C-alpha positions in Angstrom: 61.2 -73.7 -15.5 59.9 -70.1 -14.9 56.2 -69.5 -14.4 54.4 -68.3 -17.5 51.0 -66.8 -18.1 49.4 -67.5 -21.4 46.5 -65.5 -22.9 44.8 -66.7 -26.1 42.5 -64.3 -28.0 40.4 -65.0 -31.1 37.7 -63.2 -32.9 34.1 -64.0 -32.1 32.8 -65.7 -35.2 29.2 -66.8 -34.5 28.4 -67.6 -38.2 29.3 -71.2 -39.1 30.3 -72.2 -42.7 27.0 -74.0 -43.1 25.1 -70.8 -42.0 27.2 -68.7 -44.3 26.2 -70.9 -47.3 22.5 -70.7 -46.3 22.7 -66.9 -46.0 24.4 -66.6 -49.4 22.0 -68.9 -51.0 19.0 -67.0 -49.6 20.5 -63.7 -50.7 21.0 -65.2 -54.3 17.4 -66.4 -54.4 16.0 -63.0 -53.2 18.2 -60.9 -55.5 17.7 -63.1 -58.6 14.0 -63.5 -58.0 13.6 -59.8 -58.6 16.4 -59.3 -61.2 15.5 -62.2 -63.6 11.8 -61.2 -64.2 12.8 -57.6 -64.6 15.5 -58.5 -67.1 13.0 -60.6 -69.0 10.7 -57.6 -69.2 13.4 -55.5 -70.9 15.2 -54.0 -68.0 18.3 -56.1 -68.7 20.8 -53.6 -67.0 19.6 -54.8 -63.6 21.1 -58.2 -64.1 24.8 -57.1 -64.2 24.2 -55.0 -61.1 22.6 -58.0 -59.2 25.6 -60.1 -60.2 28.0 -57.4 -59.0 26.0 -57.2 -55.7 26.2 -61.0 -55.2 29.9 -61.1 -56.1 30.7 -58.4 -53.5 28.6 -60.3 -50.9 30.4 -63.5 -51.6 33.8 -61.7 -51.3 32.8 -60.0 -48.0 31.5 -63.4 -46.6 34.6 -65.3 -47.6 36.8 -62.7 -46.0 34.7 -62.7 -42.8 34.8 -66.5 -42.6 38.6 -66.5 -43.1 39.0 -64.3 -39.9 37.7 -67.1 -37.7 41.1 -68.8 -38.1 43.0 -65.7 -36.6 44.4 -66.3 -33.2 46.8 -64.3 -31.1 48.7 -65.9 -28.2 50.5 -63.8 -25.6 52.9 -65.6 -23.4 54.3 -63.6 -20.4 57.3 -65.0 -18.5 59.6 -63.4 -15.9 61.9 -62.1 -18.6 59.9 -61.8 -21.9 56.6 -61.1 -23.5 56.0 -63.2 -26.6 53.2 -62.5 -29.0 52.3 -65.0 -31.7 50.0 -63.8 -34.4 48.6 -66.6 -36.5 46.5 -65.7 -39.5 47.0 -68.7 -41.9 49.1 -69.0 -43.9 51.1 -66.2 -42.1 52.6 -66.7 -38.6 54.4 -63.9 -36.9 56.2 -64.0 -33.6 57.5 -60.9 -31.7 59.4 -61.0 -28.4 59.7 -58.0 -26.1 61.8 -57.8 -22.8 59.2 -57.6 -20.1 61.1 -55.2 -17.9 61.1 -52.5 -20.7 57.7 -53.2 -22.2 54.7 -50.9 -22.0 51.1 -51.6 -22.7 49.4 -48.6 -24.4 46.0 -47.8 -25.8 46.4 -45.4 -28.7 44.0 -43.3 -30.8 40.3 -43.7 -30.7 38.0 -41.0 -29.7 35.1 -41.9 -32.0 33.3 -45.1 -33.0 34.6 -44.7 -36.5 38.2 -44.7 -35.3 38.6 -47.4 -32.6 41.5 -47.5 -30.2 44.6 -49.6 -30.8 46.1 -51.8 -28.0 49.9 -52.1 -28.4 52.8 -53.5 -26.6 55.9 -51.4 -27.1 59.6 -51.5 -26.2 62.8 -50.1 -27.7 61.0 -48.2 -30.5 59.1 -51.3 -31.7 55.4 -51.9 -31.3 52.9 -54.7 -31.9 49.2 -54.3 -32.1 47.1 -56.8 -30.0 43.4 -57.6 -30.4 42.5 -55.5 -33.5 39.4 -57.7 -33.8 38.2 -57.1 -30.2 35.5 -54.6 -29.4 36.3 -51.5 -27.3 35.3 -53.0 -23.9 37.2 -56.2 -24.6 40.2 -54.3 -25.7 40.2 -52.1 -22.5 39.8 -55.2 -20.3 42.7 -56.9 -22.0 44.8 -53.8 -21.6 44.0 -53.7 -17.8 45.0 -57.4 -17.5 48.2 -56.9 -19.4 49.1 -53.9 -17.4 48.7 -55.9 -14.2 50.9 -58.7 -15.6 53.6 -56.6 -17.3 53.6 -53.5 -15.0 54.8 -50.0 -15.8 58.0 -49.1 -17.6 60.9 -50.5 -15.7 58.7 -52.4 -13.4 58.1 -56.2 -13.5 55.6 -57.4 -10.9 55.8 -61.0 -10.0 53.6 -63.4 -12.1 51.0 -65.1 -10.1 51.6 -68.9 -9.8 49.1 -71.0 -11.6 48.2 -72.3 -15.0 47.0 -70.6 -18.1 44.7 -67.7 -18.0 
């Protein structure tokens, strides 16, 4: 059995489901405590806008909470690099030959346009760690470059367990 290095990355989701419910409930109380009295005073157009605001907040919170189930697993063996991208219900698996693979950081240059970390080989590319911040992405790129090597170079994997 060849030695393998396994790297698991997940987004940092510090808000728990219970905390999200409390946050949404407090936002509803704050918004409606202003909108309802004003609508009773005759300013009824405020109420639909408050409902729209709360609907958008609910949608954004639901989307944010769903991201906590996203996980990427990178397994590097002597021959291959396997990237599993699990974002339920979707599950993608991409395999690259290690000897021909390259780790690249693309784009960026401004906070509004973050860099993209990709593994590339034979005209295919797969993005890794889109949910990481810039410092974490660059650290992961350095680690992957050490493990994968440059184009047409495959350094030996260090013996040991998962990383």
